[in-house]
DSSP file (Angstrom, degrees, kcal/mol; ACC not computed):
  #  RESIDUE AA STRUCTURE BP1 BP2  ACC     N-H-->O    O-->H-N    N-H-->O    O-->H-N    TCO  KAPPA ALPHA  PHI   PSI    X-CA   Y-CA   Z-CA
    1    1 A X              0   0    0      0, 0.0     2,-0.2     0, 0.0     0, 0.0   0.000 360.0 360.0 360.0 141.8   51.3  -16.6   39.4
    2    2 A X        -     0   0    0      1,-0.1     2,-0.1     4,-0.1     3,-0.0  -0.423 360.0-136.2 -76.5 146.7   53.7  -14.4   37.4
    3    3 A X     >  -     0   0    0     -2,-0.2     4,-2.5     1,-0.1     5,-0.2  -0.437  31.4-100.8 -86.9 170.2   56.2  -12.2   39.0
    4    4 A X  H  > S+     0   0    0      1,-0.2     4,-2.2     2,-0.2     5,-0.3   0.949 122.1  51.3 -56.3 -49.0   56.8   -8.6   37.8
    5    5 A X  H  > S+     0   0    0      1,-0.2     4,-2.8     2,-0.2     5,-0.2   0.911 109.0  49.5 -56.5 -46.5   59.9   -9.7   35.9
    6    6 A X  H  > S+     0   0    0      1,-0.2     4,-2.8     2,-0.2     5,-0.3   0.972 114.4  45.5 -60.8 -55.4   58.2  -12.5   34.1
    7    7 A X  H  X S+     0   0    0     -4,-2.5     4,-1.9     1,-0.2    -1,-0.2   0.820 112.7  50.0 -60.7 -29.7   55.3  -10.2   33.0
    8    8 A X  H  X S+     0   0    0     -4,-2.2     4,-2.9    -5,-0.2    -1,-0.2   0.934 114.1  44.7 -76.0 -48.9   57.6   -7.4   31.9
    9    9 A X  H  X S+     0   0    0     -4,-2.8     4,-2.1    -5,-0.3    -2,-0.2   0.854 112.5  52.3 -67.2 -31.9   59.7   -9.8   29.8
   10   10 A X  H  X S+     0   0    0     -4,-2.8     4,-2.4    -5,-0.2    -1,-0.2   0.936 112.4  44.6 -63.7 -51.6   56.6  -11.5   28.4
   11   11 A X  H  X S+     0   0    0     -4,-1.9     4,-3.0    -5,-0.3    -2,-0.2   0.888 112.4  51.9 -61.7 -41.7   55.2   -8.1   27.3
   12   12 A X  H  X S+     0   0    0     -4,-2.9     4,-3.1     2,-0.2     5,-0.2   0.944 108.9  50.9 -60.7 -46.5   58.5   -7.0   25.9
   13   13 A X  H  X S+     0   0    0     -4,-2.1     4,-2.8    -5,-0.2     5,-0.2   0.931 111.4  48.2 -51.7 -49.7   58.8  -10.2   23.9
   14   14 A X  H  X S+     0   0    0     -4,-2.4     4,-2.5     1,-0.2    -2,-0.2   0.964 110.7  50.9 -64.5 -46.0   55.3   -9.6   22.5
   15   15 A X  H  X S+     0   0    0     -4,-3.0     4,-2.4     1,-0.2    -1,-0.2   0.925 109.8  49.7 -59.1 -41.3   56.1   -6.0   21.6
   16   16 A X  H  X S+     0   0    0     -4,-3.1     4,-2.0     1,-0.2    -1,-0.2   0.935 111.0  48.7 -58.0 -45.3   59.2   -7.0   19.8
   17   17 A X  H  X S+     0   0    0     -4,-2.8     4,-2.2     1,-0.2    -1,-0.2   0.868 110.5  52.0 -64.3 -34.2   57.4   -9.6   17.8
   18   18 A X  H  X S+     0   0    0     -4,-2.5     4,-2.3    -5,-0.2    -1,-0.2   0.854 108.8  51.2 -66.8 -34.6   54.7   -7.0   17.0
   19   19 A X  H  X S+     0   0    0     -4,-2.4     4,-2.2     2,-0.2    -2,-0.2   0.909 109.5  49.2 -70.0 -42.7   57.4   -4.6   15.8
   20   20 A X  H  X S+     0   0    0     -4,-2.0     4,-2.4     2,-0.2    -2,-0.2   0.935 112.0  48.7 -59.1 -47.1   58.9   -7.1   13.5
   21   21 A X  H  X S+     0   0    0     -4,-2.2     4,-2.7     1,-0.2     5,-0.3   0.935 109.8  51.0 -70.2 -38.0   55.5   -8.0   12.1
   22   22 A X  H  X S+     0   0    0     -4,-2.3     4,-3.2     1,-0.2     5,-0.3   0.930 107.8  53.1 -55.8 -43.5   54.7   -4.4   11.4
   23   23 A X  H  X S+     0   0    0     -4,-2.2     4,-2.0     2,-0.2    -1,-0.2   0.967 111.5  47.2 -55.9 -52.9   58.0   -3.9    9.6
   24   24 A X  H  X S+     0   0    0     -4,-2.4     4,-0.8     1,-0.2    -1,-0.2   0.942 116.6  41.8 -52.9 -52.9   57.2   -6.8    7.4
   25   25 A X  H >< S+     0   0    0     -4,-2.7     3,-0.9     1,-0.2     4,-0.5   0.907 111.9  53.6 -69.2 -40.0   53.5   -5.7    6.6
   26   26 A X  H >< S+     0   0    0     -4,-3.2     3,-0.7    -5,-0.3    -1,-0.2   0.878 106.1  54.7 -64.6 -34.0   54.3   -2.0    6.1
   27   27 A X  H 3< S+     0   0    0     -4,-2.0    -1,-0.2    -5,-0.3    -2,-0.2   0.718 115.5  38.4 -69.5 -21.7   57.0   -2.9    3.5
   28   28 A X  T << S+     0   0    0     -3,-0.9     2,-0.6    -4,-0.8    -1,-0.2   0.274  89.9 109.9-114.5  13.2   54.5   -4.9    1.5
   29   29 A X    <   -     0   0    0     -3,-0.7     6,-0.0    -4,-0.5    -4,-0.0  -0.777  38.9-179.2 -90.7 120.2   51.5   -2.7    1.9
   30   30 A X        +     0   0    0     -2,-0.6     2,-0.5     4,-0.0    -1,-0.1   0.743  58.7  86.9 -91.0 -24.6   50.4   -0.8   -1.2
   31   31 A X     >  -     0   0    0      1,-0.2     4,-2.2     2,-0.0     5,-0.1  -0.674  65.5-154.8 -81.0 121.7   47.4    1.1    0.1
   32   32 A X  H  > S+     0   0    0     -2,-0.5     4,-2.0     2,-0.2     5,-0.2   0.800  90.7  53.7 -76.1 -26.0   48.8    4.4    1.5
   33   33 A X  H  > S+     0   0    0      2,-0.2     4,-2.4     1,-0.2     5,-0.2   0.962 114.1  42.7 -72.4 -50.3   46.0    5.0    3.9
   34   34 A X  H  > S+     0   0    0      1,-0.2     4,-2.5     2,-0.2     5,-0.2   0.917 111.2  56.3 -61.7 -39.0   46.5    1.5    5.4
   35   35 A X  H  X S+     0   0    0     -4,-2.2     4,-2.4     1,-0.2    -1,-0.2   0.900 108.6  46.6 -59.9 -41.4   50.2    2.0    5.3
   36   36 A X  H  X S+     0   0    0     -4,-2.0     4,-2.8     2,-0.2    -1,-0.2   0.897 110.2  53.4 -68.3 -36.9   49.9    5.2    7.5
   37   37 A X  H  X S+     0   0    0     -4,-2.4     4,-2.2     2,-0.2    -2,-0.2   0.885 109.6  47.1 -67.3 -39.7   47.6    3.5    9.8
   38   38 A X  H  X S+     0   0    0     -4,-2.5     4,-2.5    -5,-0.2    -2,-0.2   0.905 110.9  53.8 -64.5 -41.9   50.2    0.7   10.3
   39   39 A X  H  X S+     0   0    0     -4,-2.4     4,-3.0    -5,-0.2    -2,-0.2   0.947 106.7  49.9 -52.4 -54.8   52.9    3.2   10.8
   40   40 A X  H  X S+     0   0    0     -4,-2.8     4,-2.7     2,-0.2    -1,-0.2   0.932 112.4  48.2 -53.6 -50.1   51.0    4.9   13.5
   41   41 A X  H  X S+     0   0    0     -4,-2.2     4,-1.8     1,-0.2    -1,-0.2   0.876 111.7  48.9 -50.8 -45.0   50.4    1.5   15.2
   42   42 A X  H  X S+     0   0    0     -4,-2.5     4,-2.5     2,-0.2    -2,-0.2   0.922 109.0  53.7 -66.4 -46.9   54.0    0.6   15.0
   43   43 A X  H  X S+     0   0    0     -4,-3.0     4,-2.0     1,-0.2    -2,-0.2   0.917 109.5  49.2 -48.1 -54.1   55.0    4.0   16.4
   44   44 A X  H  X S+     0   0    0     -4,-2.7     4,-2.6     1,-0.2    -1,-0.2   0.867 109.9  49.9 -55.9 -40.7   52.8    3.5   19.3
   45   45 A X  H  X S+     0   0    0     -4,-1.8     4,-2.9     2,-0.2     5,-0.3   0.945 109.5  51.7 -63.4 -48.3   54.2    0.1   19.9
   46   46 A X  H  X S+     0   0    0     -4,-2.5     4,-2.0     1,-0.2    -2,-0.2   0.847 108.6  50.0 -57.4 -36.4   57.7    1.4   19.7
   47   47 A X  H  X S+     0   0    0     -4,-2.0     4,-2.6     2,-0.2    -1,-0.2   0.952 114.0  46.8 -68.4 -51.3   56.9    4.2   22.3
   48   48 A X  H  X S+     0   0    0     -4,-2.6     4,-2.8     1,-0.2     5,-0.3   0.918 112.2  51.2 -56.3 -44.2   55.3    1.3   24.6
   49   49 A X  H  X S+     0   0    0     -4,-2.9     4,-2.2     2,-0.2    -1,-0.2   0.860 110.5  46.6 -59.3 -44.1   58.4   -0.8   24.0
   50   50 A X  H  X S+     0   0    0     -4,-2.0     4,-2.8    -5,-0.3    -1,-0.2   0.958 113.1  50.8 -67.7 -46.6   60.8    2.0   25.0
   51   51 A X  H  X S+     0   0    0     -4,-2.6     4,-2.3     1,-0.2    -2,-0.2   0.947 114.8  41.4 -51.7 -55.0   58.7    2.8   28.1
   52   52 A X  H  X S+     0   0    0     -4,-2.8     4,-3.0     1,-0.2     5,-0.2   0.905 112.2  55.6 -68.3 -42.9   58.7   -0.8   29.3
   53   53 A X  H  X S+     0   0    0     -4,-2.2     4,-2.2    -5,-0.3    -1,-0.2   0.939 108.9  47.7 -54.8 -50.3   62.3   -1.3   28.4
   54   54 A X  H  X S+     0   0    0     -4,-2.8     4,-2.7     1,-0.2    -2,-0.2   0.926 112.7  49.3 -51.7 -50.7   63.2    1.8   30.6
   55   55 A X  H  X S+     0   0    0     -4,-2.3     4,-2.5     1,-0.2     6,-0.2   0.891 111.3  47.9 -62.9 -43.3   61.0    0.3   33.4
   56   56 A X  H  <>S+     0   0    0     -4,-3.0     5,-2.6     2,-0.2     6,-0.9   0.862 112.7  50.2 -67.2 -35.0   62.7   -3.2   33.2
   57   57 A X  H ><5S+     0   0    0     -4,-2.2     3,-0.6    -5,-0.2    -2,-0.2   0.891 112.0  47.3 -65.9 -47.5   66.2   -1.5   33.2
   58   58 A X  H 3<5S+     0   0    0     -4,-2.7    -2,-0.2     1,-0.2    -1,-0.2   0.875 112.6  47.5 -60.9 -44.0   65.3    0.5   36.2
   59   59 A X  T 3<5S-     0   0    0     -4,-2.5    -1,-0.2    -5,-0.1    -2,-0.2   0.534 114.4-114.4 -76.9  -7.8   63.9   -2.5   38.1
   60   60 A X  T < 5S+     0   0    0     -3,-0.6    -3,-0.2    -4,-0.5    -4,-0.1   0.685  82.8 124.5  82.8  14.8   67.0   -4.6   37.2
   61   61 A X  S   <S+     0   0    0     -5,-2.6     2,-0.4    -6,-0.2    -4,-0.2   0.541  71.0  41.9 -81.0  -9.5   64.8   -7.0   35.2
   62   62 A X        -     0   0    0     -6,-0.9     2,-0.6    -5,-0.1    -2,-0.2  -0.999  63.3-162.5-143.0 130.3   67.0   -6.4   32.1
   63   63 A X        -     0   0    0     -2,-0.4    -6,-0.0    -3,-0.1    -7,-0.0  -0.917  19.2-147.1-119.9 106.4   70.7   -6.2   31.8
   64   64 A X        -     0   0    0     -2,-0.6     3,-0.1     1,-0.1    -2,-0.0  -0.192  25.4 -98.9 -68.3 160.1   71.9   -4.6   28.5
   65   65 A X        -     0   0    0      1,-0.2    -1,-0.1     3,-0.0     3,-0.1  -0.213  54.1 -75.7 -65.0 166.9   75.0   -5.6   26.7
   66   66 A X        -     0   0    0      1,-0.1    -1,-0.2     0, 0.0     2,-0.1  -0.396  56.8-101.6 -67.6 146.1   78.2   -3.7   27.1
   67   67 A X        -     0   0    0     -3,-0.1    -1,-0.1     1,-0.1     2,-0.1  -0.429  36.9-115.8 -70.3 138.7   78.3   -0.5   25.2
   68   68 A X        -     0   0    0     -2,-0.1    -1,-0.1     1,-0.1    -3,-0.0  -0.454  31.7-105.7 -73.8 154.1   80.2   -0.5   22.1
   69   69 A X     >  -     0   0    0     -2,-0.1     4,-2.1     1,-0.1     5,-0.1  -0.271  28.3-112.4 -69.7 163.4   83.3    1.7   21.8
   70   70 A X  H  > S+     0   0    0      1,-0.2     4,-2.4     2,-0.2     5,-0.2   0.891 119.0  59.2 -60.9 -38.3   83.1    4.8   19.7
   71   71 A X  H  > S+     0   0    0      1,-0.2     4,-2.1     2,-0.2    -1,-0.2   0.903 107.1  45.4 -52.1 -51.5   85.5    3.2   17.3
   72   72 A X  H  > S+     0   0    0      1,-0.2     4,-2.5     2,-0.2    -1,-0.2   0.915 112.4  52.4 -63.0 -47.1   83.1    0.2   16.7
   73   73 A X  H  X S+     0   0    0     -4,-2.1     4,-2.3     1,-0.2    -2,-0.2   0.919 110.0  46.7 -55.8 -48.4   80.1    2.6   16.3
   74   74 A X  H  X S+     0   0    0     -4,-2.4     4,-2.4     1,-0.2    -1,-0.2   0.843 110.5  53.1 -68.0 -34.4   81.8    4.6   13.7
   75   75 A X  H  X S+     0   0    0     -4,-2.1     4,-2.6    -5,-0.2    -1,-0.2   0.917 110.9  48.6 -65.2 -39.3   83.0    1.5   11.8
   76   76 A X  H  X S+     0   0    0     -4,-2.5     4,-2.5     2,-0.2    -2,-0.2   0.884 109.9  49.8 -66.3 -39.9   79.4    0.3   11.8
   77   77 A X  H  X S+     0   0    0     -4,-2.3     4,-2.2     2,-0.2    -1,-0.2   0.878 110.8  49.9 -60.7 -42.4   78.1    3.6   10.6
   78   78 A X  H  X S+     0   0    0     -4,-2.4     4,-2.6     2,-0.2    -2,-0.2   0.923 110.8  50.7 -68.0 -43.1   80.6    3.8    7.7
   79   79 A X  H  X S+     0   0    0     -4,-2.6     4,-2.4     1,-0.2    -2,-0.2   0.934 112.6  45.4 -64.9 -40.5   79.7    0.2    6.7
   80   80 A X  H  X S+     0   0    0     -4,-2.5     4,-2.4     1,-0.2    -1,-0.2   0.885 112.3  51.0 -63.5 -36.6   76.0    1.0    6.6
   81   81 A X  H  X S+     0   0    0     -4,-2.2     4,-2.0     2,-0.2     5,-0.2   0.937 111.5  49.0 -63.9 -46.7   76.5    4.2    4.8
   82   82 A X  H  X S+     0   0    0     -4,-2.6     4,-1.5     1,-0.2    -2,-0.2   0.895 111.3  48.6 -60.0 -44.9   78.6    2.4    2.2
   83   83 A X  H  X S+     0   0    0     -4,-2.4     4,-0.5     1,-0.2    -1,-0.2   0.922 109.5  51.9 -63.8 -46.2   76.0   -0.3    1.8
   84   84 A X  H  < S+     0   0    0     -4,-2.4     3,-0.4     1,-0.2    -2,-0.2   0.818 110.8  49.9 -63.4 -32.5   73.2    2.2    1.3
   85   85 A X  H  < S+     0   0    0     -4,-2.0    -1,-0.2     1,-0.2    -2,-0.2   0.778 107.6  52.0 -75.0 -26.9   75.2    4.0   -1.3
   86   86 A X  H  <        0   0    0     -4,-1.5    -1,-0.2    -5,-0.2    -2,-0.2   0.533 360.0 360.0 -86.7  -0.5   75.9    0.9   -3.2
   87   87 A X     <        0   0    0     -4,-0.5    -1,-0.2    -3,-0.4    -2,-0.1   0.374 360.0 360.0 -88.6 360.0   72.3   -0.1   -3.3
């Protein structure tokens, strides 16, 4: 029988895989109505993922990585902005 932690982690893994799938499909969908429907479904899964992530964090089922320093965050932002401007 599954324990709470196993069920939460399994559901989170499924949601994460679903979000990856949505990203790939949305990027390749030409029909605007279908694209909007997929975006809505993705947004619902993102909301579920965030809720479940918060639950897992609260229950101690998930241990996040240490937070990056403000300097590292700013460096990454700068790199991303530069890459976007160069494309």
